[in-house]
C-alpha positions as CSV (number, residue, x, y, z in Angstrom):
1,X,0.2,0.0,0.1
2,X,1.5,3.2,-1.1
3,X,0.6,6.5,0.7
4,X,1.2,10.1,0.7
5,X,1.0,12.4,4.2
6,X,1.6,16.1,4.1
7,X,1.8,18.3,7.1
8,X,1.5,22.0,7.0
9,X,2.7,24.9,9.8
10,X,2.6,23.3,13.7
11,X,-5.1,24.5,15.3
12,X,-6.2,21.3,13.5
13,X,-8.7,21.6,11.4
14,X,-11.2,18.5,11.2
15,X,-13.7,19.2,9.9
16,X,-23.3,18.7,10.7
17,X,-31.7,23.5,10.7
18,X,-30.3,25.0,13.7
19,X,-31.1,21.7,15.8
20,X,-28.6,21.2,18.6
21,X,-29.6,17.7,18.2
22,X,-29.1,17.2,14.8
23,X,-25.3,17.5,15.4
24,X,-25.0,16.5,19.2
25,X,-22.5,14.0,18.3
26,X,-20.3,16.1,16.2
27,X,-20.8,14.2,13.0
28,X,-20.9,16.6,9.9
29,X,-22.4,14.7,7.0
30,X,-25.0,16.9,5.2
31,X,-23.5,18.0,1.9
32,X,-25.1,21.8,3.1
33,X,-23.5,22.3,6.2
34,X,-20.3,21.0,4.8
35,X,-20.1,23.4,2.4
36,X,-20.9,26.1,4.2
37,X,-17.6,25.1,6.2
38,X,-15.6,26.0,3.0
39,X,-15.1,29.3,4.1
40,X,-11.5,29.6,5.8
41,X,-13.0,32.5,7.8
42,X,-16.1,30.1,8.9
43,X,-13.2,27.2,9.7
44,X,-11.3,29.5,11.8
45,X,-14.4,31.1,13.9
46,X,-15.5,27.1,14.5
47,X,-12.1,26.5,15.4
48,X,-11.8,29.5,18.0
49,X,-15.0,28.7,19.5
50,X,-13.6,25.3,20.2
51,X,-10.5,26.3,21.5
52,X,-11.9,29.2,23.7
53,X,-14.0,25.9,25.5
54,X,-17.4,25.7,23.2
55,X,-18.5,29.1,23.8
56,X,-17.7,33.0,22.8
57,X,-19.0,35.9,22.1
58,X,-18.1,38.4,18.7
59,X,-15.8,40.3,20.6
60,X,-13.7,37.3,21.8
61,X,-13.6,35.9,18.3
62,X,-12.6,39.2,17.1
63,X,-9.9,39.7,19.3
64,X,-8.5,35.9,18.9
65,X,-8.8,35.9,15.3
66,X,-7.3,39.6,14.8
67,X,-10.4,40.8,12.7
68,X,-13.2,43.2,13.0
69,X,-15.7,42.3,14.8
70,X,-18.3,43.4,12.2
71,X,-16.9,41.8,9.4
72,X,-18.0,38.5,11.6
73,X,-21.4,38.9,12.2
74,X,-22.1,37.7,8.5
75,X,-20.5,34.7,9.1
76,X,-21.6,33.9,12.3
77,X,-25.2,34.0,11.3
78,X,-24.6,31.9,8.2
79,X,-23.2,29.2,10.7
80,X,-26.3,29.6,13.4
81,X,-28.5,29.4,10.5
82,X,-26.7,25.7,9.3
83,X,-26.6,24.7,12.9
84,X,-23.1,25.1,13.1
85,X,-22.9,27.4,15.9
86,X,-25.7,28.2,18.5
87,X,-26.9,30.5,21.2
88,X,-25.3,30.1,24.5
89,X,-25.4,31.8,27.6
90,X,-24.8,35.3,27.7
91,X,-21.9,37.1,29.6
92,X,-21.0,39.9,31.1
93,X,-18.1,41.8,29.1
94,X,-15.4,43.4,30.9
95,X,-17.4,46.6,29.9
96,X,-20.4,45.7,32.3
97,X,-22.7,44.7,29.3
98,X,-24.3,41.5,28.6
99,X,-22.9,39.8,25.9
100,X,-24.2,37.3,23.1
101,X,-22.3,34.1,22.7
102,X,-22.1,31.4,20.5
103,X,-21.2,27.7,20.6
104,X,-21.2,24.5,18.9
105,X,-24.1,22.3,19.0
106,X,-22.2,19.0,20.5
107,X,-22.4,17.4,24.1
108,X,-19.8,16.9,26.6
109,X,-17.2,19.1,24.5
110,X,-17.0,16.9,21.8
111,X,-15.6,18.7,18.1
112,X,-17.2,19.2,15.1
113,X,-15.4,16.2,12.7
114,X,-16.8,15.9,8.7
115,X,-17.8,12.5,7.7
116,X,-16.4,11.5,4.7
117,X,-18.8,9.5,1.9
118,X,-16.7,8.9,-1.1
119,X,-19.2,7.8,-3.0
120,X,-21.4,10.0,-2.3
121,X,-20.6,13.1,-5.0
122,X,-22.5,15.9,-3.2
123,X,-20.9,14.9,-0.1
124,X,-17.2,14.6,-1.5
125,X,-17.6,17.7,-3.5
126,X,-18.2,19.4,-0.1
127,X,-15.5,18.0,1.7
128,X,-13.1,19.0,-1.0
129,X,-14.1,22.3,-0.8
130,X,-13.6,22.7,3.1
131,X,-10.3,20.7,2.5
132,X,-9.2,23.4,0.2
133,X,-9.9,25.8,2.6
134,X,-7.9,24.2,5.4
135,X,-4.8,24.0,2.9
136,X,-5.1,27.6,2.3
137,X,-5.3,28.7,5.9
138,X,-2.1,26.4,6.8
139,X,-0.5,27.9,4.0
140,X,-1.1,31.4,5.6
141,X,-0.5,30.5,8.8
142,X,3.3,29.0,7.7
143,X,3.9,32.2,5.5
144,X,3.0,34.5,8.6
145,X,5.4,32.4,11.3
146,X,8.1,32.2,8.9
147,X,8.8,36.0,9.0
148,X,8.8,35.6,12.6
149,X,10.7,34.8,15.9
150,X,9.8,31.3,16.0
151,X,11.3,28.3,17.2
152,X,12.4,26.0,14.2
153,X,14.6,23.3,16.0
154,X,14.6,21.1,19.1
155,X,12.0,19.6,21.0
156,X,9.9,22.6,21.2
157,X,10.0,23.2,17.5
158,X,6.9,25.2,16.7
159,X,7.3,25.6,12.5
160,X,7.3,22.3,10.7
161,X,6.1,21.6,6.8
162,X,7.0,18.3,4.9
163,X,5.4,16.1,3.0
164,X,6.1,12.4,2.4
165,X,5.5,9.0,0.2
166,X,6.4,5.5,0.6
167,X,4.9,2.1,1.1
168,X,3.5,0.6,4.3
169,X,2.1,-2.4,5.5
170,X,-1.2,-2.9,7.3
171,X,0.1,-2.4,10.4
172,X,2.5,0.8,9.6
173,X,-1.1,2.0,8.5
174,X,-2.5,1.3,11.3
175,X,-0.1,3.2,13.6
176,X,0.1,6.1,11.3
177,X,-3.6,6.3,11.9
178,X,-3.0,6.4,15.9
179,X,-0.1,9.0,15.4
180,X,-2.6,11.2,13.9
181,X,-5.5,10.7,16.4
182,X,-3.1,11.2,19.4
183,X,-2.5,14.3,17.5
184,X,-5.9,15.4,17.3
185,X,-6.5,14.5,20.8
186,X,-4.0,17.0,21.9
187,X,-5.0,20.0,19.9
188,X,-8.6,19.5,20.8
189,X,-8.0,20.1,24.5
190,X,-9.1,23.7,26.0
191,X,-6.7,26.3,26.6
192,X,-5.7,26.0,30.6
193,X,-2.8,24.9,32.8
194,X,0.5,24.8,31.2
195,X,-1.5,24.8,27.7
196,X,-0.6,28.3,26.9
197,X,0.6,28.1,23.4
198,X,-1.4,28.5,20.5
199,X,-0.3,26.1,17.2
200,X,-2.2,25.2,14.3
201,X,-1.5,22.0,12.7
202,X,-3.0,20.6,9.1
203,X,-2.0,16.9,7.4
204,X,-3.6,15.0,4.8
205,X,-3.1,11.4,4.3
206,X,-4.2,9.7,1.4
207,X,-3.7,6.5,-1.0
208,X,-1.6,6.7,-4.1
209,X,-2.6,5.1,-7.3
210,X,0.9,3.2,-8.6
211,X,0.6,4.1,-12.5
212,X,2.2,1.1,-14.7
213,X,5.4,2.1,-16.0
214,X,5.3,3.3,-20.0
215,X,6.2,0.1,-22.7
216,X,9.9,1.8,-23.4
217,X,9.4,0.0,-27.4
218,X,6.6,2.5,-27.8
219,X,8.6,5.4,-27.2
220,X,11.3,3.9,-29.5
221,X,8.8,3.1,-32.4
222,X,7.2,6.4,-32.4
223,X,11.2,8.2,-32.6
224,X,12.2,6.3,-35.7
225,X,8.7,6.9,-37.3
226,X,9.7,10.6,-36.7
227,X,12.8,10.5,-38.4
228,X,12.0,8.5,-41.1
229,X,11.0,11.3,-43.6
230,X,14.0,12.9,-43.0
231,X,15.9,9.8,-44.1
232,X,13.7,9.5,-47.2
233,X,14.7,13.2,-48.2
234,X,18.1,12.9,-48.2
């Protein structure tokens, strides 16, 4: 079995009628809901709500993302109408005002995750759109970090990109998946205690199609045919 795995930038983006029950498991299979997450801004909003413990106000989201609050209302409303964000308990702001907060529709801190259905064309198209958004975010995060004060070696390295293609056994594939699940588990814990460093991780694991070798005799035959007219002219 031949696989390719690509990693970019060291937020894990795992990326279903506004009903808390519909998406309470955290699994998103509905193509319409998945398509909503194709927008990198909406992916970041859901990411940030989850990173802040499952609920946040527009002001808190704007502060974390470094974006104007006015530009986030539109995207939050789309996520709310799709059921990917729901109204949460209000909280007093530092200015003493009650702030409307938004949370994910899951139970017990479960994070939202995409359900891949490769044989469903609508689901597959929607998933491709989300993955494309993930990769754009990863490229942006990497570019921003590369121009700053960042650790690039040692056990606390925080910027790393790579790609590899190789042959693996079933047991090795299971180990790769176990390690990715472990990374996912680390990335999905809320901020607290010693967890004060915000990082982004984006990965792609995909099976490779082994292409048959081209027949060398066909190439030589074509080259001889192309030379023949010149020989006749002489």
